[in-house]
C-alpha positions in Angstrom: 26.6 26.8 -13.2 23.1 27.9 -13.7 22.7 24.8 -16.3 24.5 22.7 -13.9 21.5 23.7 -10.7 19.0 23.3 -13.2 20.0 19.9 -14.2 20.5 19.1 -10.6 16.9 20.4 -10.1 15.7 17.8 -12.5 16.8 14.8 -11.9 16.0 15.5 -8.2 12.5 15.9 -9.3 12.2 12.7 -11.4 14.0 10.7 -9.3 10.9 12.0 -5.9 8.3 11.3 -9.4 9.6 7.4 -10.3 9.5 6.6 -6.5 5.8 7.8 -5.6 4.5 5.6 -8.8 1.9 3.4 -8.8 2.7 -0.4 -7.3 1.0 -1.7 -10.6 2.7 0.1 -13.2 5.9 -0.3 -11.4 6.2 -4.0 -9.9 3.5 -6.1 -12.2 4.9 -8.6 -11.1 3.7 -8.7 -7.6 0.5 -6.3 -7.7 -2.6 -6.9 -9.7 -6.1 -5.2 -9.9 -8.6 -7.6 -8.9 -11.6 -4.6 -9.0 -11.7 -1.2 -9.1 -14.8 1.9 -9.3 -14.8 5.6 -8.1 -14.3 4.8 -4.6 -11.6 1.8 -4.3 -9.1 -0.2 -5.8 -8.6 -3.8 -4.5 -5.0 -5.0 -5.3 -3.6 -8.8 -5.1 -0.4 -9.0 -3.9 1.5 -11.8 -3.7 5.7 -12.0 -3.4 7.5 -14.9 -3.3 10.1 -16.3 -0.3 12.9 -13.1 -0.4 11.5 -11.1 -2.7 11.2 -7.2 -2.7 9.5 -4.4 -4.8 10.2 -1.0 -5.9 9.5 1.8 -3.5 5.6 3.2 -4.4 2.7 5.2 -2.8 -0.2 4.2 -1.8 -3.2 6.0 -0.7 -5.2 4.7 2.9 -6.5 1.0 3.1 -6.9 -1.8 4.3 -5.0 -4.9 4.2 -6.1 -8.3 4.8 -3.9 -10.7 4.8 -4.5 -14.1 3.0 -1.3 -16.5 4.1 1.0 -15.8 7.3 3.5 -13.4 6.3 6.8 -11.6 7.8 7.2 -7.8 5.7 10.0 -5.5 5.7 9.1 -2.1 4.9 12.2 0.4 3.4 11.0 3.9 4.1 12.4 7.4 2.7 13.3 8.4 6.0 13.5 6.4 9.2 14.4 2.8 10.5 13.0 0.1 8.5 9.2 -1.3 9.3 9.5 -4.8 10.2 5.8 -7.1 10.4 4.8 -10.1 11.2 1.1 -11.1 9.9 -1.1 -14.2 10.3 -3.6 -15.6 7.6 -7.0 -13.7 7.9 -5.6 -10.9 9.8 -7.1 -7.6 9.1 -5.0 -3.8 9.0 -5.4 -0.2 8.9 -2.6 1.6 6.2 -2.2 4.9 6.1 -1.0 7.0 3.1 2.5 6.0 2.5 6.0 5.9 0.7 7.8 2.6 1.3 9.2 -0.1 -0.6 8.0 -3.9 1.2 9.9 -6.9 0.9 8.8 -10.4 2.2 11.6 -11.6 4.4 9.7 -15.1 5.1 10.7 -18.5 3.6 7.6 -18.9 1.9 5.3 -16.9 -0.4 3.4 -14.3 1.1 -0.1 -12.9 -0.3 -2.7 -9.7 0.7 -5.7 -8.6 -1.0 -5.3 -4.6 -0.5 -8.4 -2.3 -0.7 -7.4 1.2 -1.6 -9.5 4.1 -0.9 -9.9 6.6 -3.6 -11.8 9.8 -1.8 -11.1 10.8 1.8 -12.5 9.8 4.7 -15.3 12.1 5.8 -16.2 12.5 9.4 -19.8 11.5 10.3 -22.0 15.1 11.4 -24.2 12.7 13.2 -24.0 9.1 14.9 -25.7 6.3 13.2 -29.3 5.6 14.2 -29.4 1.8 15.2 -32.7 -0.4 12.9 -34.7 -1.8 15.9 -36.5 -4.9 14.2 -40.0 -4.5 16.0 -41.0 -8.1 15.0 -38.2 -9.4 17.9 
């Protein structure tokens, strides 16, 4: 009985680890790294019509939509989230786990700028820069 319990726990922990993997590693067909440094990682994401990814995780990020698109995000818990985006639109995307699918009939492309360090609260508002020669 004890061995079965340990085996079940191991399976659950392994499944959780797989579900939370880096999209570049688990879905290289759709995700490529365009740039990376200590502060950000920039991904180019491309899906063909009706293509689907695997469950993966992103940190806080900013998405820049290169094309119009319709996407459904399946979440670990809760209802799927359906989104429509226009080319040129930008959107804040909070960290999370999801499985995206291009539900449209056209290819879909987005640039995702993932933030590596936590956003720090400003201790004082930025100072305005005034050009005295105006």
